[in-house]
N, C-alpha and C positions, 0 to 999 in steps of 0.2 A: 504494500500500500504506500502511495506517495507520502513523503514526509512534509512537503511544502510546495506552495504554489507562489510564483512571482508573476505579477501582471504589471504591464507598463502601458499607460495611456498619456494623453497630452493635456490634461487640465482639469480643474475643479468645477467646470460648468456642467450643465445638464448633459450636454453632448459628451463631455469628458467622463461623467459618471457612467453613461451608456457604454462608452468605449472601454472603460475600466471593467464593466461587467463582461463585455465581449472578450477582453483580454484574459480575464480570469477563467471564463469557459474554455477558451482556446488552450490555456495552460493545463486546465483540468483534463481536457480531452487528450492532450499529448501524454500527460502523466498516467492516466488510467489505461490508455491503449499502448503505452510504451513506444510510441512512434509519433511523428509530426501530425498535427491536426489536419494538414493537407491530405494525408493518407485516408483519414476518415471522410474527408470531402469526396475523394475518389470513390470510396465505398458507398456513400450516400447516392452519388450519381449513378452507380451501377444498380443499387438496390435501395430505392427510396424508403423502404420500411425502416431503415436505420435512422431516419429522422426521429423516430420515437424513442431512441436511446436517451434516457434521462441524463442531464448534466453534461452532455457532449455537444460540441458545435463543430460541424463539418466545414470549416473555413480555414484557409491557411493563416498562420500566425502563431501557432503554438508548437513548441518542441520539448521533448522530455529531457530531464537531467538524469544522466546515467552515471553512477559511481560504483566502481568495483562490480560491474555487470548487473547492478540492480537499479531500477528506476526509483529515484528518491524524490522526484517532484517534476515540475514543468515550468517553462517560461512562456508567457503569452504576451503578444504585442498587438495593439489595435490602434487604428487611426492614421496610419501612414501608407495605406493601400498595399500595393504589390511588394513593398519592402517590409511588411510586418514579419514574415517568416525569416528572412535573412537577419533582421535585427534580433529576433528572438534567438536564432541560432548563435549569433555573436554573444548574446548574454549567457547562454548555456556554455559556450566555449570558454568564456571569461571565468567561469567558476570551475573549470576543469572537467566538464562533462565529457564522457566517452561517447562514441557513436553507438546507436542502438545495434544490438546483434541481429535482430530480426530485420528483414527487408521491409520496405513499405507495403509490399503486397502479400507478404506471407501471412498465413492464418495463425492465430494464437493457439498454442498447444497447452493442454492442461498441465498444471504444475504438480 
């Protein structure tokens, strides 16, 4: 289970609060699924029923934080468009995150 979520948005306005919620959902999606939120976006495009998964958002901008082969959290960024995910990845890299072992398209295996 993820230990922490980091979300980044750009301000205290109503729009900033909405972006902060989106950033948090992107980070949570990445942490729970142990892969970028963009991978969940691809899954939703293939199978729209995945939209019903609670607390997950299929939009690029979230990346998992992997430490010693375990997902310990996620970073989510919202409000800068197509750069959300690269900025989130830079944040994860800055704290020493490893790359996820699973590919973006591999299915989760039981533990």
